[in-house]
Steps between C-alpha positions, in 0.01 A plus 500: 500500500645838406571741784239774560565819307516849645155572357355195676651617832350845444154359435524281810598796717231724352232236552616443858501873578158548344371207703618673816342828389173320429507325836553835677213655306272209592590536867445875488165457323387234748594714798334804342176305446512376860558855625213633287265233639602589854450868421150432369414304813646777714296760310180302558584471868580871526169588330315275743682657794415852385139389451500368858640831631232688306223281646635549855509879457151499348368295793645758739352800318160332445478408868563861605233616254253241631565598862456867419173454314366264769555758773364776278185296443468442873488878546298607195295196399551596134425213261790604276742460791355156569540396137854636491594313820358174370677546167830569677464186715421300184819635343697397810364145472567488125861614534552261794389209278736615225790531747427152634521362149832676438645371831363145474852359459635692801362320805645743754372814328170324430449438873568865579262609230234264639540668841460842336193374313344384828560842656351681201199268526462607862504866392238427235284317755530798735403736218195286419395525863529881475295497179230287661481718810482816290227360275301370797513843663679383814723793600588351840623176345682694229674719758590194703655334196701808409615556857615143555668468161878461494502597135825700483695220671344231280559697181854579615566129554371425150716779358805362681432151365462631147816709537698195613374296207584784264849534649554126459405525135747785451770293670424214263528741209837619628625143535378414151672810364827382652457156344417656163803728525724204582365306202549800274861534618565131437345530155718799415810316622421182306407685183808721527733206549333308220525793262864552599583134438314503171689807384828341607418180315384689195824697512697175505301372205561824314870483575514145365307593192701816433829322562437200281247586234492823301161407364354480845650842575306638206190327631566650841528846342175445317341388825632812674344719232176308540518549876559872452199522272297301751605730783396800290161341440473415868574862595243621251247253628581594858444866418166411343402296803596784733291743298207258499537445873493875560181530296341213693592658832341827386186318386481310830534824694226665293280193545557514875402868507190422295392219732562718805296786357218258413499362853483853639215583264310188606537595866386857427198369309413269789521787748277716278237225477510439876452871569178523292176538694309333215465122502744340254449133407676283244288209371548210264292443192285269713430799731706368793684757713880462494622831647355788700618823659459579873193713428303182417573350842424829673176564311355146518620423852627157391838334528714490188502117504117504499501700174787364289416221253128554566250594227457873438132481590595433865627859517333688214137451403411604148133500393430316172442690181138607468480407130691171482488385863877426486772611741665812348836415662504150348411644160772761520758233591392269218490782243820665623353848539506761774223603737488857625311623809274195511267495804568213743477418870788412729417218741660576835531283809160435654309505172490878450474619138684821422416686178799562278625557146725250320765536231620179327812489278585165330851351528639358176771238438586447133167651388303280740306620801642327809339714767414855596578783740196633684485834683196554722416840649260483793286811525395473862655393829482144627220599740260590213277206410338665199476276193483783245823519289686828524511748216876551459 
């Protein structure tokens, strides 16, 4: 067998060096994939932790709101304060359930949260006792409940428990940040060493090629030109991506401003509707009430829960059309037309019928009537039992 030529030795060395380069790249890619997977898991955990912190803070704020409205209702007896207190306690329970779900894998934190939930339940039970005493007209019992209540201490204990849980979550975040930083440092070190070794091996290959084969030197020069062209294209593409990213950031900022302004407008509109003395009702096409303003509760003397999702006729009585015998409100909803200053009666608590005028405006969705907004103006006070509609 003839001895191996210099070209054969060169090919063997080049193949061996490229095998080493490939092995390093495979190791780097595998470690990078592993690091990315860990980063994704860490991100999910961090998002869950921040969600837990948000729920704990919301529980704290909702509990303070509930306590405040409960005591306000005990003093004023206002139905709106009662509804607000009940809504706040419902929010406390809802956020407690969400927090329990987020902490289901943390037995220690779950036990603490269960203790907090029991204490909040005690505060809600106490508030219900206040509500019952106020509704029953028992001032002595109400005063006894308020005097014997250790509310500030109980709420303070709940606040302390929530604060400890929140601090624990922040400590977990800090520990996870340290682990993530350590992994990032290891990744940088491994990638840096791998790139350094690859460049060293590629340099050795280039030296072999340039030393032994002129043709491969020309190929290397051609490759260098190609790399230069590729780098130019990469820079151009990078500049394009930067410009696109800047545009996207601007669009996101404008979108955020738009959403914020819309939210403000919605709140302003809600406040305007709540401040109206006229009765404002939103109904479905089937004439079921889905939303009301406080004036409806005040004028009818009914609870909001006794009105919502009930037929419109339980609140507003509209006489049938004299010619057709049909309900004018049903006809207007079916035909998608407005009613202006139509005479009706408002049915208040106790069966009283208050004369009023009604304005109905249909609500459209893709050229279909899906409901209507009704504004009712009562002409007389709730003490007037006249059945004659007002002339507004």
